[in-house]
C-alpha positions in Angstrom: 106.0 107.3 111.6 105.3 103.6 111.8 103.2 101.7 114.1 103.7 98.2 112.7 105.2 95.2 114.3 108.6 94.8 113.4 110.1 90.7 113.3 112.7 91.6 116.0 109.9 92.8 118.2 108.0 89.5 117.6 108.4 86.9 120.9 110.7 84.1 119.9 109.9 81.4 118.5 107.8 83.7 116.1 104.2 81.8 115.6 103.4 81.8 111.5 99.8 83.8 112.3 102.0 86.4 114.3 104.0 86.7 111.7 101.3 87.0 109.2 99.9 90.0 111.1 102.9 92.1 111.4 103.7 91.7 107.5 100.3 92.3 106.4 101.1 95.7 108.8 104.1 96.3 106.9 103.1 95.8 103.5 99.8 97.7 103.8 101.8 100.9 105.5 104.0 100.7 102.4 101.0 100.8 100.3 100.1 97.1 98.8 96.3 97.0 98.4 96.4 92.8 99.4 98.3 93.3 101.9 96.6 90.1 103.8 96.6 88.0 101.2 100.6 88.7 100.2 101.7 88.2 103.5 99.5 84.3 103.8 101.6 83.5 100.4 104.9 84.6 101.5 104.6 82.7 104.9 103.3 79.8 102.5 106.0 79.8 100.2 108.6 80.1 103.1 107.1 77.0 104.6 106.9 75.1 101.3 103.0 74.8 102.3 100.1 76.2 100.8 97.5 78.8 102.4 95.2 76.2 103.9 98.2 74.6 105.6 99.4 77.9 107.5 95.7 78.8 108.5 95.6 75.2 110.0 98.8 75.5 111.8 98.9 79.4 112.7 100.9 78.2 115.9 103.6 76.5 113.7 107.0 78.9 114.0 107.4 80.9 111.0 110.7 80.5 108.5 113.1 82.6 108.7 113.1 83.1 105.1 109.4 84.5 105.0 111.5 87.9 106.7 113.6 87.8 103.1 111.3 87.3 101.2 108.9 90.0 102.7 111.8 92.5 102.5 111.9 91.8 98.7 108.3 92.7 98.1 108.5 95.9 100.5 110.6 96.6 97.7 108.1 95.9 95.2 109.6 93.1 93.5 106.6 91.5 92.2 104.9 88.6 94.0 105.1 86.2 91.2 109.1 87.0 91.1 109.5 85.9 94.3 107.0 83.0 94.7 108.7 82.1 91.2 105.6 80.7 89.7 102.1 81.9 88.8 98.8 80.4 87.1 97.5 81.2 84.2 94.7 79.6 82.8 94.9 76.8 85.0 98.6 76.2 84.6 100.8 76.8 87.2 104.0 78.2 85.2 107.5 79.3 86.4 108.1 82.8 86.0 111.1 85.3 86.7 112.8 88.8 86.0 113.2 87.7 82.3 109.7 87.3 81.8 106.4 89.1 82.2 103.9 88.1 84.9 101.1 86.6 83.1 98.2 88.6 84.2 94.6 87.9 84.8 93.3 89.7 81.6 95.5 88.1 79.2 93.4 85.0 79.7 90.3 86.7 78.0 92.8 87.3 75.0 93.6 83.5 75.2 89.7 83.0 75.3 88.6 85.0 72.6 91.4 83.2 70.3 89.4 80.0 71.0 86.5 81.3 69.4 88.6 81.8 66.3 90.9 78.6 66.0 89.7 75.3 64.8 90.7 72.1 66.2 93.7 71.6 64.2 94.9 75.4 63.4 98.4 76.1 63.1 99.1 79.0 65.9 102.1 81.3 66.5 102.0 83.3 69.6 104.5 86.5 68.8 106.2 87.6 71.4 105.3 84.2 74.0 107.8 85.7 76.9 106.6 82.6 79.7 105.0 80.9 77.0 101.4 81.3 78.8 99.3 82.2 76.0 101.2 79.9 73.4 100.8 76.8 76.5 97.2 77.6 77.2 96.5 77.3 73.6 97.6 73.9 73.4 96.5 72.8 76.7 92.8 73.8 75.2 93.7 72.5 71.3 95.8 69.7 71.8 95.7 68.8 68.0 97.0 72.9 67.0 100.0 72.8 66.1 101.5 75.8 68.4 104.4 78.1 67.7 106.0 80.5 70.6 108.6 83.0 69.2 110.6 86.0 71.9 113.1 87.5 70.7 114.7 87.2 74.2 116.6 83.7 75.0 116.3 83.9 78.5 112.5 84.3 78.0 112.5 81.6 75.6 114.3 79.8 78.5 111.6 80.2 81.2 109.0 79.3 78.0 110.8 75.5 77.0 110.8 75.0 81.0 107.4 75.5 81.4 106.3 73.3 78.4 108.3 70.6 80.4 106.7 71.3 83.0 103.0 71.1 81.8 104.0 68.2 79.3 102.4 70.7 76.7 104.4 70.3 73.1 105.0 73.7 72.0 107.9 74.7 69.2 110.2 77.7 70.7 111.7 80.0 68.0 114.2 82.6 68.8 112.8 85.6 66.5 112.5 89.3 66.2 108.9 89.5 65.7 108.7 87.9 62.4 111.7 88.2 61.0 112.9 83.7 62.5 109.5 82.7 61.7 108.5 80.6 58.6 105.3 79.1 56.8 101.6 80.4 57.4 99.5 80.1 60.5 95.8 80.2 60.7 95.9 82.2 63.8 98.6 84.7 65.4 98.3 85.7 68.7 100.3 88.5 70.4 100.5 90.8 73.3 103.5 93.0 72.0 105.6 95.9 73.7 102.8 98.5 73.5 104.2 100.8 76.4 104.9 104.2 75.5 108.1 105.3 77.5 106.9 108.3 79.4 103.7 106.0 80.7 103.3 106.2 84.8 103.4 102.1 85.7 103.2 100.6 89.0 106.2 100.5 91.2 106.4 96.6 90.6 106.0 96.5 87.1 108.3 99.6 86.4 111.4 99.0 88.3 110.8 95.2 88.2 110.1 94.0 84.4 111.7 93.4 81.5 111.5 96.7 79.8 112.1 95.5 76.3 108.5 93.3 77.0 107.2 96.6 78.2 108.4 99.4 76.0 107.6 100.4 72.4 109.0 103.7 70.9 107.0 105.6 68.4 104.9 106.3 71.9 104.0 102.6 71.7 103.2 101.8 68.4 106.7 100.7 67.0 105.8 97.1 67.5 102.4 97.3 66.2 103.1 98.7 63.1 105.8 96.2 62.1 103.5 93.6 62.8 100.5 95.2 61.0 103.0 95.3 57.8 104.7 91.7 58.2 101.7 89.7 59.7 99.9 89.1 56.5 102.9 87.2 55.2 102.8 84.6 58.0 98.5 83.9 57.7 96.8 81.6 55.9 93.9 83.2 53.6 91.0 83.9 56.0 93.3 83.7 59.1 93.0 85.6 61.7 95.5 88.2 64.0 94.0 88.5 67.6 96.2 91.3 69.8 96.0 92.7 72.7 96.7 96.4 73.3 96.7 99.2 76.1 93.4 101.0 76.6 94.9 104.2 76.4 93.7 105.3 73.0 92.8 102.1 71.9 91.9 103.1 68.8 95.0 104.4 67.8 96.2 100.6 67.7 93.7 99.1 65.5 94.0 102.3 63.3 97.3 101.3 62.9 96.1 97.8 61.1 93.4 99.7 59.2 95.3 101.6 57.2 97.3 98.4 56.4 94.4 97.0 55.1 93.3 95.0 57.9 89.5 94.7 58.6 88.5 95.0 62.5 86.3 91.7 63.1 85.8 91.7 66.8 87.1 94.3 69.7 86.4 93.8 73.1 87.4 96.3 75.9 87.8 96.3 80.1 88.0 98.8 82.9 89.2 101.8 80.9 91.8 104.0 82.5 93.3 101.3 84.8 96.8 100.5 84.1 97.3 96.4 83.0 93.8 96.2 81.9 93.6 96.1 77.8 91.5 95.7 75.1 91.8 93.0 72.5 90.9 92.7 69.1 90.7 90.5 65.8 91.8 91.4 62.3 91.5 89.6 59.5 92.9 90.6 55.8 90.0 90.9 53.1 
């Protein structure tokens, strides 16, 4: 039985601080680990302010649309979709249901790629989604020629808008992996679909994020097999491929490349066993 205080039981006009207490309780009761933070973010979003403002003005009346935002989150819609944006590598990027939510652990994929890139590199972000990786690379390497490719026109629409929003010049290309990609690159970065169809995912991922960007057939390996077979034709001599994969049996993924003549040059692992955490590896052909 619910013990939290609902919206209709709060004294009107409803103060922001009282609404946050109620929303936090309801989110926690539903199983949201960061309930207080999420309630504050929803309240700030409804007010069109930041979290500092709502802390300074706890007595201000809550905007009624906060309750609609809360209902969406209680239905496990990703918080980033409700807020409409997500920070990635210091960039404030638009997101919607056509793209995966950029994740903190993917920032370290960018960090590893930057260690391998030259200032004027030609770089391909394969499966760009929101454009987060491509834009982060361009922000860090202004002289680089960066291309972001994705099969989804809807995702590319978001990526293009993020390019305009950040004033970063990235070329966007609609392509099923390498099918429409031309030329050679010094560095290819990819965070492709690698989740098996029977994987146990958090509700806000499984029920809301685009399946085409998550799941890969053949127990999550189909996209990696295509990449391992095709990437060599798009890399310059001594070029490097940097990829992100899941933590479950990660050796399966780099073995796919090893069997096709690639050499592992770097391997980085995160907290094995936690979904959403990942391993990254750098590869090059002899």
